C-alpha positions as CSV (number, residue, x, y, z in Angstrom):
1,M,117.2,-83.1,-123.9
2,A,115.3,-85.8,-125.5
3,T,114.2,-85.3,-129.1
4,T,111.3,-86.6,-131.1
5,E,113.6,-89.3,-132.6
6,D,114.3,-90.7,-129.0
7,F,110.7,-91.8,-128.5
8,R,109.0,-95.0,-129.7
9,T,105.4,-96.0,-130.1
10,A,104.4,-98.3,-127.4
11,I,100.6,-98.7,-127.3
12,P,97.5,-96.9,-128.2
13,L,96.3,-94.5,-125.4
14,E,92.7,-95.8,-125.3
15,E,93.8,-99.3,-125.0
16,L,96.1,-98.4,-121.9
17,R,93.3,-96.4,-120.4
18,A,90.9,-99.2,-120.8
19,Q,93.4,-101.9,-119.3
20,G,94.9,-99.6,-116.7
21,R,98.2,-101.1,-117.3
22,A,100.2,-102.9,-120.0
23,Q,103.4,-104.9,-120.5
24,V,105.4,-103.9,-123.6
25,S,108.8,-104.2,-125.0
26,V,110.4,-101.1,-126.6
27,D,113.8,-101.5,-128.3
28,G,114.3,-104.6,-126.1
29,T,113.6,-102.8,-122.8
30,P,110.6,-104.6,-120.9
31,L,108.4,-101.8,-119.6
32,A,105.3,-101.6,-117.5
33,L,102.9,-98.7,-118.5
34,F,100.2,-97.4,-116.1
35,H,97.2,-95.1,-116.6
36,H,96.7,-93.7,-113.2
37,E,94.9,-90.6,-112.0
38,G,94.8,-89.3,-115.5
39,E,98.5,-89.7,-116.1
40,V,100.6,-92.2,-118.1
41,R,103.6,-93.6,-116.4
42,A,106.4,-95.9,-117.6
43,V,108.8,-97.9,-115.4
44,D,111.1,-100.8,-116.0
45,N,108.9,-103.9,-115.8
46,R,111.5,-105.7,-113.7
47,C,111.3,-105.0,-110.0
48,P,114.8,-103.9,-108.9
49,H,114.6,-106.1,-105.9
50,M,114.1,-109.6,-107.4
51,G,113.0,-109.0,-111.1
52,F,109.2,-109.7,-110.6
53,P,107.1,-108.1,-113.4
54,L,105.8,-104.9,-111.9
55,S,102.9,-105.0,-114.5
56,E,101.4,-107.6,-112.1
57,G,101.7,-105.2,-109.1
58,T,99.1,-102.8,-107.7
59,V,98.9,-99.2,-108.1
60,D,97.0,-97.1,-105.5
61,D,97.2,-93.4,-104.4
62,G,100.4,-92.9,-106.6
63,V,102.1,-95.9,-105.1
64,L,103.2,-99.0,-107.1
65,T,103.5,-102.2,-105.1
66,C,105.3,-105.3,-106.3
67,H,103.3,-108.4,-105.4
68,W,106.4,-110.6,-104.9
69,H,108.0,-109.0,-101.8
70,H,105.8,-106.0,-101.4
71,A,108.4,-103.4,-102.4
72,R,106.7,-100.1,-102.9
73,F,107.7,-97.4,-105.3
74,E,106.6,-93.8,-106.0
75,L,105.1,-94.2,-109.4
76,A,106.1,-90.8,-110.9
77,C,109.8,-90.8,-110.0
78,G,110.4,-94.5,-109.2
79,D,112.0,-94.0,-105.8
80,T,111.4,-96.8,-103.4
81,F,109.8,-96.5,-100.0
82,D,111.9,-99.6,-98.9
83,P,115.7,-99.3,-98.9
84,W,116.2,-103.0,-99.5
85,A,114.5,-102.8,-102.9
86,D,116.4,-100.2,-104.8
87,D,114.7,-97.5,-107.0
88,V,113.0,-98.5,-110.2
89,Q,113.9,-96.9,-113.5
90,T,111.3,-94.6,-115.0
91,Y,111.1,-93.5,-118.6
92,P,109.8,-90.3,-120.3
93,V,106.3,-90.5,-121.9
94,E,104.7,-88.4,-124.5
95,I,101.2,-88.7,-126.2
96,R,101.3,-88.3,-129.9
97,D,98.3,-88.7,-132.2
98,G,96.5,-91.0,-129.6
99,E,99.6,-93.2,-129.1
100,V,101.7,-93.6,-126.0
101,C,105.3,-93.0,-127.0
102,V,108.2,-93.9,-124.6
103,N,111.9,-92.9,-124.6
104,P,113.6,-96.3,-123.7
105,N,117.0,-94.8,-123.4
106,P,116.7,-91.7,-121.2
107,E,119.7,-89.9,-119.7
108,R,120.4,-91.3,-116.3
109,D,120.3,-89.2,-113.2
110,L,123.7,-90.7,-112.1
111,P,126.4,-92.5,-113.9
112,P,126.7,-96.2,-112.8
113,D,129.6,-95.7,-110.6
114,E,127.9,-92.9,-108.5
115,H,124.7,-94.8,-108.4
116,W,126.2,-98.1,-107.1
117,A,128.5,-96.2,-104.6
118,G,125.4,-94.8,-103.2
119,R,123.7,-98.2,-103.0
120,L,126.8,-99.6,-101.4
121,E,126.5,-97.1,-98.6
122,T,122.8,-97.9,-98.1
123,G,123.5,-101.6,-98.1
124,L,126.1,-101.1,-95.3
125,E,123.8,-98.8,-93.3
126,E,120.9,-101.2,-93.6
127,N,122.8,-104.5,-93.6
128,L,121.1,-105.5,-96.8
129,G,122.8,-108.6,-98.6
130,L,121.2,-108.3,-101.8
131,V,121.7,-104.6,-102.1
132,L,125.4,-105.1,-101.3
133,A,125.8,-107.8,-103.8
134,K,124.2,-105.6,-106.5
135,A,126.3,-102.7,-105.5
136,T,129.6,-104.5,-105.5
137,I,128.8,-106.2,-108.8
138,G,127.7,-102.9,-110.3
139,L,130.8,-101.0,-109.1
140,L,133.3,-103.5,-110.6
141,D,131.3,-103.8,-113.8
142,A,131.4,-100.0,-114.1
143,G,135.2,-100.2,-114.2
144,V,135.7,-99.0,-110.6
145,D,139.0,-100.2,-109.0
146,H,138.2,-102.5,-106.1
147,R,140.2,-100.4,-103.7
148,E,137.6,-97.7,-103.9
149,P,134.7,-99.7,-102.5
150,T,137.1,-101.5,-100.1
151,A,138.0,-98.1,-98.6
152,T,134.3,-97.2,-98.3
153,V,133.6,-100.5,-96.5
154,L,136.7,-100.1,-94.3
155,E,135.7,-96.6,-93.2
156,F,132.3,-97.7,-92.4
157,G,133.5,-100.7,-90.3
158,T,135.8,-98.6,-88.2
159,R,133.2,-95.8,-87.7
160,Y,130.2,-97.9,-86.7
161,R,131.5,-100.5,-84.5
162,E,132.3,-99.5,-80.9
163,D,134.2,-102.7,-80.3
164,G,136.7,-101.8,-82.9
165,W,138.4,-104.2,-85.4
166,G,136.7,-107.5,-85.7
167,P,136.1,-110.5,-87.9
168,G,134.2,-108.6,-90.6
169,L,137.1,-106.1,-91.2
170,T,139.6,-108.9,-91.1
171,I,137.6,-110.8,-93.8
172,L,137.5,-107.5,-95.9
173,G,141.3,-107.2,-95.5
174,C,142.1,-110.9,-96.2
175,L,140.0,-110.9,-99.4
176,A,141.6,-107.6,-100.5
177,N,144.9,-109.3,-100.1
178,V,144.1,-112.1,-102.4
179,I,141.8,-110.5,-104.8
180,D,144.4,-110.3,-107.6
181,D,144.7,-114.1,-107.2
182,L,141.1,-114.7,-108.0
183,A,139.2,-115.0,-111.3
184,P,137.4,-111.8,-112.4
185,E,134.0,-113.0,-111.4
186,D,135.2,-114.1,-108.1
187,R,136.7,-110.7,-107.3
188,K,133.1,-109.4,-107.2
189,R,132.3,-112.2,-104.9
190,A,135.2,-111.4,-102.6
191,L,134.2,-107.7,-102.5
192,C,130.6,-108.7,-101.8
193,V,131.5,-111.0,-98.9
194,G,133.8,-108.5,-97.3
195,A,131.1,-105.8,-97.4
196,R,128.4,-108.1,-96.2
197,R,130.4,-109.3,-93.3
198,V,131.4,-105.8,-92.2
199,A,127.8,-104.7,-92.4
200,S,126.7,-107.7,-90.3
201,D,129.3,-107.0,-87.6
202,C,128.0,-103.4,-87.4
203,A,124.4,-104.0,-87.5
204,G,122.7,-103.0,-84.2
205,E,126.1,-102.0,-82.7
206,P,126.8,-98.6,-81.2
207,P,129.1,-96.4,-83.3
208,N,132.6,-95.6,-82.3
209,F,133.3,-92.0,-80.8
210,D,136.8,-90.9,-81.3
211,Q,139.3,-89.9,-78.6
212,P,141.3,-86.9,-79.9
213,S,145.1,-86.9,-80.2
214,F,147.1,-84.8,-77.7
215,S,147.5,-81.3,-78.7
216,T,151.3,-81.5,-78.8
217,R,153.3,-83.2,-81.6
218,E,156.6,-83.0,-79.7
219,V,156.5,-86.2,-77.7
220,A,159.5,-88.4,-78.4
221,F,158.6,-91.6,-80.1
222,D,160.1,-93.8,-77.4
223,R,158.0,-92.0,-74.8
224,L,154.9,-92.3,-76.9
225,K,155.4,-96.0,-77.4
226,R,156.0,-96.4,-73.6
227,W,152.8,-94.5,-72.9
228,F,150.8,-96.6,-75.4
229,R,152.0,-99.8,-74.1
230,D,151.4,-98.8,-70.4
231,C,147.9,-97.9,-71.3
232,V,147.3,-101.2,-73.0
233,E,148.8,-103.0,-70.2
234,V,146.4,-101.5,-67.6
235,R,143.4,-101.8,-70.2
236,D,143.0,-98.0,-70.6
237,A,141.4,-97.8,-73.9
238,D,140.9,-94.0,-73.9
239,G,144.5,-93.2,-73.1
240,A,145.9,-95.7,-75.5
241,E,143.7,-94.4,-78.3
242,R,145.0,-90.8,-77.6
243,C,148.5,-92.0,-77.7
244,L,148.1,-93.8,-81.0
245,R,146.1,-90.9,-82.7
246,T,148.9,-88.6,-81.6
247,A,151.5,-90.8,-83.2
248,V,149.5,-90.7,-86.5
249,A,149.0,-86.9,-86.2
250,A,152.7,-86.4,-85.7
251,D,153.4,-88.1,-89.0
252,R,155.3,-90.9,-87.5
253,S,156.5,-93.3,-90.3
254,E,154.7,-96.5,-91.1
255,R,157.6,-98.5,-89.6
256,E,157.2,-96.5,-86.3
257,L,153.5,-97.0,-86.2
258,A,153.9,-100.7,-86.8
259,E,156.4,-100.8,-83.9
260,L,154.1,-99.0,-81.7
261,V,151.2,-101.4,-82.3
262,F,153.0,-104.8,-82.6
263,A,155.1,-104.1,-79.5
264,A,151.8,-103.8,-77.5
265,A,150.3,-106.8,-79.3
266,T,153.2,-109.0,-78.2
267,D,153.6,-107.7,-74.7
268,H,151.7,-110.9,-73.6
269,P,152.0,-114.1,-75.7
270,Y,149.3,-115.2,-78.1
271,L,146.7,-112.6,-77.2
272,S,143.2,-113.9,-77.7
273,T,144.4,-117.1,-79.4
274,G,146.4,-115.1,-81.9
275,H,143.5,-112.9,-83.2
276,V,144.8,-109.5,-81.8
277,L,148.1,-109.6,-83.7
278,D,146.3,-111.0,-86.7
279,F,143.9,-108.1,-86.6
280,A,146.8,-105.7,-86.3
281,N,148.6,-107.1,-89.2
282,T,145.5,-107.1,-91.4
283,A,144.7,-103.5,-90.5
284,F,148.0,-102.3,-91.7
285,E,147.4,-104.4,-95.0
286,S,144.1,-102.8,-95.4
287,V,145.5,-99.3,-95.2
288,D,147.8,-100.4,-98.0
289,H,144.7,-101.1,-100.1
290,A,142.5,-98.3,-99.0
291,G,145.0,-95.5,-98.7
292,R,147.2,-93.8,-96.0
293,E,144.4,-91.3,-95.3
294,H,142.5,-94.1,-93.4
295,T,145.5,-94.8,-91.1
296,D,144.1,-92.9,-88.2
297,D,140.7,-94.5,-87.8
298,V,142.0,-98.0,-88.9
299,L,144.8,-98.1,-86.2
300,A,142.5,-96.6,-83.6
301,S,140.1,-99.4,-84.2
302,L,142.7,-101.9,-82.8
303,V,142.8,-100.4,-79.4
304,E,139.6,-102.2,-78.1
305,P,140.8,-105.6,-79.0
306,L,144.2,-104.8,-77.5
307,V,142.9,-103.7,-74.1
308,T,140.2,-106.5,-73.8
309,A,142.5,-109.3,-75.0
310,D,142.8,-112.6,-73.2
311,R,146.4,-113.1,-72.2
312,S,147.9,-116.6,-72.7
313,D,150.3,-116.2,-69.9
314,E,147.3,-116.4,-67.6
315,R,146.2,-119.7,-69.0
316,S,147.0,-123.0,-67.4
317,S,147.9,-124.6,-70.7
318,W,150.8,-122.2,-71.0
319,R,151.9,-122.9,-67.3
320,Q,151.2,-126.6,-66.7
321,P,152.6,-129.2,-67.0
322,V,155.5,-127.2,-68.5
323,D,155.8,-123.5,-67.6
324,L,156.2,-122.2,-71.1
325,V,155.9,-118.6,-69.9
326,A,158.9,-119.0,-67.6
327,L,160.9,-120.4,-70.6
328,L,160.1,-117.3,-72.6
329,E,160.7,-114.9,-69.7
330,N,164.2,-116.3,-69.5
331,V,164.9,-115.3,-73.0
332,Y,163.0,-112.0,-73.1
333,G,164.7,-110.6,-70.0
334,G,162.9,-111.8,-66.9
335,D,159.4,-110.9,-67.9
336,V,156.9,-111.4,-71.0
337,T,157.0,-107.6,-71.6
338,E,160.7,-107.3,-71.5
339,T,163.1,-107.3,-74.5
340,S,166.4,-106.8,-72.9
341,G,167.4,-110.5,-73.3
342,L,166.4,-110.4,-77.0
343,E,168.3,-107.3,-77.6
344,A,171.5,-108.9,-76.1
345,L,171.0,-111.9,-78.5
346,V,170.5,-109.6,-81.5
347,A,173.7,-107.7,-80.6
348,E,175.7,-111.0,-80.5
349,G,174.5,-111.9,-84.0
350,A,174.8,-108.4,-85.5
351,S,177.6,-109.4,-87.9
352,A,176.5,-113.0,-88.5
353,D,174.7,-114.4,-91.6
354,W,172.2,-117.0,-90.5
355,E,171.0,-120.0,-92.5
356,P,168.3,-122.2,-91.0
357,P,169.7,-125.6,-89.8
358,A,168.5,-128.6,-91.7
359,D,166.8,-130.0,-88.6
360,L,165.1,-126.7,-87.5
361,R,161.6,-127.7,-88.8
362,E,161.9,-131.1,-87.0
363,T,162.9,-129.3,-83.8
364,L,159.9,-126.9,-84.1
365,L,157.6,-129.8,-84.6
366,A,158.9,-131.9,-81.8
367,D,157.7,-132.3,-78.2
368,D,160.6,-130.6,-76.3
369,P,159.8,-126.9,-75.5
370,E,163.1,-126.1,-74.0
371,A,164.9,-127.4,-77.1
372,I,162.6,-125.2,-79.3
373,V,163.3,-122.1,-77.2
374,D,167.0,-122.9,-77.3
375,A,167.1,-123.4,-81.0
376,L,165.3,-120.1,-81.6
377,A,167.6,-118.3,-79.2
378,D,170.6,-119.7,-80.8
379,A,169.2,-118.6,-84.3
380,V,169.0,-115.0,-83.0
381,R,172.5,-115.3,-81.5
382,E,173.7,-116.4,-84.9
383,G,172.2,-113.6,-86.8
384,A,168.6,-114.6,-87.7
385,T,166.4,-111.8,-88.4
386,S,162.9,-111.7,-87.1
387,E,161.6,-112.1,-90.6
388,A,163.7,-115.1,-91.4
389,L,162.8,-116.9,-88.2
390,A,159.1,-116.0,-88.5
391,S,159.2,-117.7,-91.9
392,E,160.4,-121.0,-90.4
393,V,157.9,-120.9,-87.6
394,A,155.0,-120.1,-90.0
395,H,156.1,-123.1,-92.2
396,A,156.0,-125.4,-89.1
397,A,152.5,-124.0,-88.3
398,A,151.3,-124.6,-91.8
399,T,152.6,-128.2,-91.4
400,R,150.5,-128.8,-88.4
401,V,147.4,-127.9,-90.5
402,A,148.5,-130.1,-93.3
403,R,149.1,-133.0,-90.9
404,F,146.0,-132.6,-88.8
405,G,144.5,-136.0,-88.0
406,T,140.7,-136.2,-88.7
407,A,140.3,-138.5,-85.7
408,N,140.5,-135.3,-83.5
409,E,137.6,-133.3,-82.5
410,F,136.3,-131.1,-85.4
411,S,136.7,-127.9,-83.2
412,D,140.4,-128.7,-83.0
413,W,140.7,-127.7,-86.6
414,N,140.6,-124.2,-85.2
415,T,143.4,-124.9,-82.7
416,V,145.9,-125.5,-85.4
417,H,144.4,-122.8,-87.6
418,H,144.9,-120.1,-85.0
419,T,148.5,-121.0,-84.6
420,F,149.0,-120.9,-88.4
421,T,147.3,-117.5,-88.9
422,Y,149.1,-116.1,-85.9
423,A,152.4,-117.2,-87.2
424,N,151.5,-115.9,-90.7
425,A,150.7,-112.5,-89.1
426,V,153.9,-112.4,-87.1
427,H,155.7,-113.1,-90.5
428,G,153.8,-110.3,-92.2
429,A,154.5,-107.9,-89.3
430,T,158.2,-108.6,-89.5
431,R,158.2,-107.5,-93.1
432,R,156.8,-104.2,-92.0
433,T,159.1,-103.3,-89.1
434,D,162.3,-105.0,-87.6
435,A,161.2,-104.0,-84.0
436,V,162.9,-106.3,-81.6
437,E,159.6,-107.0,-79.9
438,L,158.4,-109.1,-82.9
439,Y,161.0,-111.8,-81.9
440,R,158.6,-112.4,-79.0
441,G,155.8,-113.0,-81.6
442,V,158.0,-115.6,-83.2
443,F,158.8,-117.4,-79.9
444,D,155.1,-117.2,-78.9
445,A,154.1,-118.7,-82.2
446,A,156.6,-121.6,-81.8
447,M,155.2,-122.3,-78.3
448,S,151.7,-122.5,-79.8
449,V,153.1,-125.0,-82.4
450,Y,154.4,-127.0,-79.6
451,L,151.1,-127.1,-77.7
452,D,149.3,-128.2,-80.9
453,R,151.6,-131.4,-81.2
454,F,149.0,-133.9,-80.1
455,L,146.8,-132.9,-83.0
456,N,149.3,-134.5,-85.4
457,T,149.3,-137.7,-83.5
458,P,149.4,-139.7,-85.6
459,P,150.2,-137.2,-88.5
460,A,147.9,-137.2,-91.5
461,P,149.8,-138.2,-94.7
462,V,151.3,-135.3,-96.7
463,P,152.0,-136.2,-100.3
464,K,155.7,-135.7,-101.1
465,P,156.8,-134.2,-104.3
466,G,156.7,-136.7,-107.2
467,T,154.6,-139.5,-105.5
468,N,151.4,-138.5,-107.3
469,D,152.6,-137.9,-110.8
470,T,149.6,-139.6,-112.6
471,G,150.2,-137.9,-116.0
472,R,146.7,-136.4,-115.9
473,E,145.9,-132.9,-117.2
474,P,146.2,-130.4,-114.4
475,E,142.8,-129.0,-115.2
476,E,141.2,-132.5,-114.5
477,V,142.8,-132.6,-111.2
478,L,141.3,-129.2,-110.3
479,E,137.9,-130.4,-111.3
480,D,138.2,-133.3,-108.9
481,L,139.5,-130.9,-106.2
482,L,136.3,-128.7,-106.5
483,E,134.2,-131.9,-106.3
484,T,135.7,-132.9,-103.1
485,F,134.2,-129.7,-101.6
486,D,130.8,-131.0,-102.6
487,V,131.2,-134.1,-100.4
488,E,131.6,-134.0,-96.6
489,G,134.8,-135.3,-95.2
490,E,137.0,-135.5,-98.3
491,V,139.9,-134.0,-96.3
492,N,142.8,-136.3,-97.2
493,E,141.7,-136.6,-100.8
494,A,141.7,-132.8,-101.1
495,G,145.4,-132.8,-99.9
496,R,146.3,-135.6,-102.2
497,L,144.8,-133.8,-105.2
498,V,146.8,-130.6,-104.4
499,G,150.0,-132.8,-104.5
500,E,149.0,-134.5,-107.8
501,F,148.2,-131.1,-109.3
502,F,151.9,-129.9,-108.5
503,D,153.3,-133.3,-109.7
504,C,151.4,-132.9,-113.0
505,G,153.0,-129.7,-113.6
506,G,150.0,-127.4,-112.7
507,D,150.2,-123.6,-112.7
508,P,150.0,-122.5,-109.2
509,G,147.9,-119.4,-110.2
510,E,145.2,-121.8,-111.4
511,L,145.3,-123.6,-108.2
512,K,144.8,-120.4,-106.3
513,R,141.9,-119.4,-108.6
514,T,140.3,-122.8,-108.1
515,L,140.6,-122.7,-104.4
516,G,139.3,-119.1,-104.3
517,R,136.3,-120.3,-106.4
518,G,135.6,-123.2,-104.0
519,L,135.9,-120.7,-101.1
520,L,133.7,-118.0,-102.4
521,R,130.8,-120.1,-103.6
522,E,130.3,-121.4,-99.9
523,D,129.2,-119.7,-96.9
524,A,132.7,-119.7,-95.7
525,G,133.3,-118.7,-92.1
526,F,135.8,-116.3,-90.8
527,H,138.4,-118.8,-90.1
528,T,138.2,-120.5,-93.4
529,I,138.8,-117.2,-95.3
530,Q,141.6,-116.4,-92.9
531,N,143.2,-119.8,-93.6
532,F,143.0,-119.5,-97.4
533,E,144.6,-116.0,-97.2
534,A,147.4,-117.2,-95.0
535,A,148.1,-120.2,-97.3
536,V,148.4,-118.0,-100.2
537,R,150.6,-115.6,-98.5
538,Q,153.0,-118.3,-97.2
539,F,153.1,-119.9,-100.6
540,D,154.1,-116.7,-102.2
541,L,156.6,-115.9,-99.5
542,A,158.1,-119.5,-99.5
543,D,161.8,-119.1,-98.5
544,E,164.0,-120.1,-101.5
545,R,167.2,-120.4,-99.5
546,A,168.7,-123.9,-99.9
547,V,169.2,-125.9,-96.7
548,E,172.7,-127.5,-96.4
549,G,172.5,-131.2,-97.2
550,T,169.2,-131.2,-99.0
551,D,168.2,-130.9,-102.5
552,E,167.2,-127.2,-103.1
553,V,164.6,-127.8,-105.7
554,S,162.9,-130.5,-103.7
555,R,163.0,-128.6,-100.5
556,L,161.6,-125.5,-102.1
557,E,158.8,-127.5,-103.9
558,S,157.9,-129.2,-100.6
559,R,157.9,-126.0,-98.6
560,R,155.7,-124.2,-101.3
561,R,153.2,-127.1,-101.3
562,I,152.6,-127.4,-97.6
563,P,150.4,-124.3,-97.1
564,M,148.3,-125.1,-100.2
565,I,147.8,-128.7,-99.0
566,A,147.0,-127.4,-95.5
567,T,144.3,-125.0,-96.7
568,A,142.8,-127.4,-99.2
569,R,142.4,-130.0,-96.3
570,Y,141.0,-127.2,-94.0
571,M,138.6,-126.2,-96.6
572,A,137.4,-129.8,-97.3
573,A,136.8,-130.3,-93.6
574,H,134.3,-127.2,-93.5
575,F,132.6,-127.7,-96.8
576,P,130.0,-128.0,-98.3
577,T,127.7,-125.3,-96.8
578,R,124.2,-124.3,-97.7
579,R,125.6,-121.6,-100.1
580,E,123.1,-119.0,-99.2
581,A,125.4,-116.1,-100.1
582,E,126.1,-117.6,-103.5
583,Q,122.4,-117.8,-104.2
584,T,122.1,-114.1,-103.3
585,F,125.1,-113.2,-105.4
586,T,123.7,-115.1,-108.5
587,I,120.3,-113.3,-108.0
588,A,122.1,-109.9,-107.9
589,A,124.3,-110.7,-111.0
590,R,121.2,-111.7,-113.0
591,L,119.3,-108.6,-111.9
592,N,122.2,-106.5,-112.9
593,R,122.3,-108.1,-116.3
594,G,118.5,-107.4,-116.7
595,E,117.3,-110.9,-116.5
596,A,113.9,-112.0,-114.9
597,I,114.6,-114.0,-111.9
598,H,111.2,-115.6,-111.6
599,E,111.2,-117.1,-115.0
600,E,113.4,-120.1,-116.1
């Protein structure tokens, strides 16, 4: 309860009555005072929407209207009529000896974390960018772990989009994966971008209505897996969802759930240009961030993309002039949905200890698909795990992006990008389960690397370790790298600067933070965010095994650089943008700090 000492003298009552309104500052708090219908009211003078002074607004019939964007507030309690505006803070008032006295530090109705959590939900429901920016900034400023709002957004995205998992949720998951690699202020930007993109994906869409699990929990896993794959094969979304929810309800392990999903996601090669398996991998990663209690709805959201996916074995590019599908079927066991051939190869290599041949990358990047398939089959026969083999193919896919020639059509950046993010997702999936079906994902990714070969003709130059040791301070190089994103077309220079940064002894963590800063200040698209996340992941997972006949340090350094050079070039190709989202974020940050936006 407020005491007498909590109140400060603000203005004589008669002066306020004569003027009708007044702008005052009490203990540094800017206030708007109103004398309306015989009552004195005090509110924060800064409109919660954009900071315009409410003392310049209009009061009529108990409603305060801001003149900048016409946000309306109930004057007595400060609640807004317009969800996009937020409520305005009100302050207790007392009249003492003819003076208006105000308590500038009243007890809040809700602590900051609860207030901003509520605003986050409103922003998602109404698809309000500024509200989402203010809420995400406010939550992290209040000390809330980023996983909590991430879980809120994840739950909203799976509940209110009938089409299931999509780009928005993938962006949310990708940014959650790299959030620890970002500068503290950019972590707020990342959470804001994820929330905004999920809200946009759900806006105007019908909600999802769950199919229940089966009543029994006694179905054997192999049978449930077979049912699920059969339902996906014939595009039966309802049946597939019931099978998947039954697996979750039966407390199947994470490895088993991953096997279930990834088996169906690789029953046909390169579904929807790689997006389906990438969505699935990101969904599992998102559950890692948000908590196991979200597993059911998150995995169920993958069903719709699975059953509606485009199948690459039905595309002419995978059939002509070389029948790539036939090459794969010969290895898989006679059909793209088979694994018997792969199981036989795995059995042959059960006791072997595989090391990648020195020429494997060159084979993967060459123009002979039969040689590629044979090399991968030999690797499995010699004991290569799906994870080790996926790492090699992901590196080849990253090399395609790093070597992408700018003489190609701009849209073909996405061709090499899709292969890279698919290969990265396969690699991630193999780290979650050793299911034999994921070998198919490795082979499929390698065929996509092959199909992209002409986009490296001629290959763009990739700086080799030691060729750009200018002796400059790494911080200077990073400043130049950011500047390349301000100028259209600085693709090769961006790649060169990453090489120079490493040659000058730069800290990889600083490079990640700088690239993250460059990404999040732009209106970066779905693919650009994916590309950055995949590059960071592949950098972190760079295989440190030495290749016989090569210098281990040099090889490792080259391998680690490739994905970072690749994403720097990709980002430079897509920047600069209008940076509208950054403008919104900046406004929100200033509002949360109590600054007046309309004043310089």
